[in-house]
Steps between C-alpha positions, in 0.01 A plus 500: 500500500592543864271491800469786749707281735779503239483133398436403137146408398411217263218500250206272570126494441231528762127530556369858504164593653338787309165666541280786400207583723342175609663300220804300611710277275799274562765528227755220468840541332576868571869589467654578838837524670581335832786555741636174640658693786194679647216339295375836367282459190471774239265476201598626156337844473419476127315173546313627807385814313378286210318265737335782692370645171377155399323464835320831449381382156389159632310662786267648237387155388194329638591325824453151357747578216780633722787255549598423857846374399715605203800299379710799391797281403286333233401836353856637505621195308223522239527881457122528490201499729196295394 
Protein backbone atom coordinates (compact mmCIF):
# COMPACT_ATOMS: atom_id res chain seq x y z
CA UNK A 1 0.00 0.00 0.00
CA UNK A 2 1.31 3.43 -0.90
CA UNK A 3 0.64 6.70 0.85
CA UNK A 4 -0.86 9.74 -0.88
CA UNK A 5 2.68 11.18 -0.80
CA UNK A 6 3.83 8.18 -2.87
CA UNK A 7 5.95 6.48 -0.21
CA UNK A 8 5.21 2.91 0.87
CA UNK A 9 3.19 2.36 4.04
CA UNK A 10 3.90 -0.34 6.60
CA UNK A 11 1.32 -2.24 8.60
CA UNK A 12 1.10 -1.52 12.30
CA UNK A 13 -1.53 -1.43 15.02
CA UNK A 14 -2.82 1.63 16.79
CA UNK A 15 -5.38 2.90 19.28
CA UNK A 16 -8.72 3.90 17.73
CA UNK A 17 -11.20 6.16 19.52
CA UNK A 18 -14.79 5.20 18.66
CA UNK A 19 -18.07 6.53 19.91
CA UNK A 20 -21.79 6.55 19.49
CA UNK A 21 -23.73 9.38 21.06
CA UNK A 22 -22.26 10.05 24.47
CA UNK A 23 -20.54 6.65 24.64
CA UNK A 24 -16.82 6.77 23.87
CA UNK A 25 -14.48 3.78 23.88
CA UNK A 26 -10.75 3.37 23.31
CA UNK A 27 -9.91 0.33 21.17
CA UNK A 28 -6.35 -1.01 21.28
CA UNK A 29 -4.80 -3.14 18.53
CA UNK A 30 -6.62 -1.84 15.43
CA UNK A 31 -4.85 -2.63 12.16
CA UNK A 32 -3.44 0.51 10.56
CA UNK A 33 -0.87 1.59 8.01
CA UNK A 34 1.71 4.30 8.62
CA UNK A 35 3.91 6.23 6.21
CA UNK A 36 7.44 6.66 7.53
CA UNK A 37 7.96 9.53 5.09
CA UNK A 38 5.07 11.86 6.07
CA UNK A 39 3.71 10.06 9.20
CA UNK A 40 0.20 9.69 7.74
CA UNK A 41 -1.83 7.02 9.54
CA UNK A 42 -4.62 5.12 7.81
CA UNK A 43 -6.84 2.61 9.61
CA UNK A 44 -7.99 -0.62 7.98
CA UNK A 45 -11.53 0.11 6.75
CA UNK A 46 -12.92 -3.38 7.45
CA UNK A 47 -11.79 -3.28 11.06
CA UNK A 48 -13.08 0.27 11.56
CA UNK A 49 -16.53 -0.68 10.18
CA UNK A 50 -16.66 -3.70 12.50
CA UNK A 51 -15.62 -1.57 15.48
CA UNK A 52 -18.16 1.15 14.73
CA UNK A 53 -20.92 -1.49 14.60
CA UNK A 54 -19.64 -2.95 17.87
CA UNK A 55 -19.68 0.52 19.44
CA UNK A 56 -23.31 1.03 18.43
CA UNK A 57 -24.23 -2.31 20.05
CA UNK A 58 -22.27 -1.55 23.24
CA UNK A 59 -23.89 1.87 23.52
CA UNK A 60 -27.18 0.07 24.12
CA UNK A 61 -25.88 -1.52 27.32
CA UNK A 62 -26.38 0.00 30.72
CA UNK A 63 -23.68 2.60 31.34
CA UNK A 64 -21.99 0.59 34.08
CA UNK A 65 -21.63 -2.42 31.72
CA UNK A 66 -20.06 -0.51 28.82
CA UNK A 67 -16.32 -1.06 28.47
CA UNK A 68 -14.15 2.05 28.36
CA UNK A 69 -11.23 0.20 26.74
CA UNK A 70 -11.31 -2.82 24.42
CA UNK A 71 -8.24 -4.94 23.64
CA UNK A 72 -9.18 -5.75 20.03
CA UNK A 73 -5.94 -7.65 19.41
CA UNK A 74 -6.95 -10.19 22.07
CA UNK A 75 -10.34 -10.74 20.41
CA UNK A 76 -8.87 -11.03 16.91
CA UNK A 77 -6.48 -13.73 18.13
CA UNK A 78 -9.19 -15.70 19.93
CA UNK A 79 -11.76 -15.38 17.08
CA UNK A 80 -14.52 -14.75 19.60
CA UNK A 81 -15.91 -12.01 21.78
CA UNK A 82 -16.82 -12.92 25.38
